[in-house]
C-alpha positions in Angstrom: -2.7 3.0 14.0 -2.8 3.9 10.2 -2.9 1.6 7.0 -0.8 2.1 4.1 -1.5 0.7 0.6 1.9 -0.2 -1.1 2.8 -1.7 -4.4 6.1 -3.8 -4.3 8.0 -5.5 -7.2 11.1 -7.4 -7.2 13.3 -6.5 -10.3 15.6 -9.1 -12.2 18.6 -7.9 -10.2 17.0 -8.3 -6.9 16.3 -4.7 -6.3 12.9 -3.8 -5.0 10.7 -1.1 -6.6 7.9 0.3 -4.5 5.1 2.8 -4.5 3.2 4.2 -1.7 -0.4 4.3 -3.2 -2.2 5.7 -0.1 -2.8 6.2 3.7 -6.1 5.1 5.4 -7.5 5.3 8.8 -9.3 1.8 8.7 -8.5 -1.4 7.2 -11.7 -1.5 5.3 -10.9 1.7 3.4 -7.6 0.4 2.5 -8.9 -2.9 1.3 -11.5 -1.2 -0.8 -8.8 0.8 -2.6 -6.6 -2.4 -2.9 -9.5 -3.9 -4.9 -9.3 -1.1 -7.5 -5.4 -0.8 -7.5 -5.1 -4.5 -8.1 -4.7 -3.8 -11.8 -1.1 -2.5 -10.9 0.0 -6.2 -10.3 1.0 -7.3 -13.8 3.3 -10.4 -13.1 4.3 -12.8 -10.4 7.0 -10.5 -8.9 4.7 -7.8 -8.1 2.1 -7.4 -5.2 0.0 -4.9 -3.4 -1.0 -5.0 0.2 -2.3 -3.0 3.1 0.3 -2.7 5.8 -0.5 -1.5 9.6 1.7 1.2 10.8 1.7 2.2 14.5 3.1 5.5 15.4 3.3 7.6 18.6 2.9 10.8 16.9 -0.3 12.4 15.5 -0.8 11.6 11.9 -2.8 13.9 9.4 -4.8 12.0 6.9 -6.2 13.9 4.0 -8.9 11.7 2.1 -9.7 12.7 -1.3 
């Protein structure tokens, strides 16, 4: 399992904007980055979250 940190925003026309901020091998690492990325949430129609992703194929994670 990997964790992705994603920013989501509902626009006025009910379209959804999103940005994949990063991919992490642990929830703790994702939550740590979420704390920093929280400045991206500037109004009530936006949010960021760590989402678990399960895959059957091997995933390469490059940590900066």
